[in-house]
C-alpha positions as CSV (number, residue, x, y, z in Angstrom):
1,M,0.1,0.1,0.0
2,Y,1.4,3.4,-1.0
3,R,1.9,5.8,2.0
4,P,2.9,9.4,1.1
5,I,6.3,10.6,2.6
6,Q,7.3,14.1,3.7
7,I,8.7,16.0,0.7
8,D,9.6,19.7,1.2
9,R,10.4,21.2,-2.2
10,Q,11.1,24.6,-0.8
11,N,13.8,23.3,1.5
12,L,14.9,20.5,-0.7
13,T,14.3,17.7,1.8
14,I,12.8,14.3,1.7
15,M,11.8,12.9,5.0
16,G,14.0,15.6,6.6
17,V,17.0,14.6,4.5
18,S,18.5,17.6,2.8
19,F,19.7,17.6,-0.8
20,P,22.3,20.0,-2.4
21,D,20.3,21.1,-5.4
22,L,17.1,20.8,-7.2
23,V,18.2,18.3,-9.8
24,T,19.4,15.8,-7.3
25,F,16.4,16.4,-5.1
26,N,13.9,15.9,-8.1
27,N,15.7,12.8,-9.4
28,T,15.8,11.2,-6.0
29,A,12.1,12.0,-5.2
30,N,11.0,10.6,-8.6
31,A,13.0,7.3,-8.0
32,V,11.8,6.8,-4.5
33,G,8.3,7.6,-5.7
34,S,8.4,5.1,-8.4
35,N,9.6,2.3,-6.2
36,M,7.0,3.1,-3.6
37,F,4.2,2.3,-6.1
38,E,5.9,-1.1,-6.2
39,G,5.5,-1.5,-2.6
40,F,8.8,-0.2,-1.2
41,E,8.6,1.7,2.1
42,P,11.5,4.1,2.3
43,T,13.3,5.0,5.6
44,V,15.3,8.1,6.6
45,N,18.4,5.9,6.4
46,Y,17.5,4.8,2.8
47,I,16.9,8.3,1.7
48,M,20.4,9.3,3.3
49,L,22.0,6.4,1.4
50,I,20.5,7.3,-1.9
51,R,21.6,10.9,-1.4
52,D,25.1,9.9,-0.6
53,Y,25.3,7.7,-3.8
54,V,23.8,10.1,-6.2
55,T,26.1,12.9,-4.8
56,N,29.1,10.6,-5.2
57,K,29.9,10.5,-1.4
58,I,29.8,6.6,-1.9
59,T,30.4,4.2,-4.6
60,F,27.9,1.9,-6.1
61,S,29.7,-1.1,-4.3
62,Q,29.4,0.7,-1.1
63,F,25.7,1.5,-1.7
64,I,25.0,-2.3,-2.4
65,D,26.9,-3.4,0.7
66,V,25.0,-1.0,3.0
67,A,21.7,-1.9,1.3
68,K,22.4,-5.7,1.8
69,K,23.3,-5.1,5.5
70,T,20.2,-3.1,6.2
71,N,17.8,-5.2,4.2
72,H,17.1,-2.5,1.5
73,V,17.5,-5.0,-1.3
């Protein structure tokens, strides 16, 4: 079941997690929203993980390792 999450376009935050720019914010919001329609329920930690990956703070391998350890995959 789809449940809305807190998205603040004015402050560029998703579930309280801030994003550095509008493009990164929109891309992340769209990706998370698409997955939510498939049954995915995001957490704050998942949003932070996505942000860190799309802003190149972590590699894809690091993303996968964290996702596996926290049951995000």
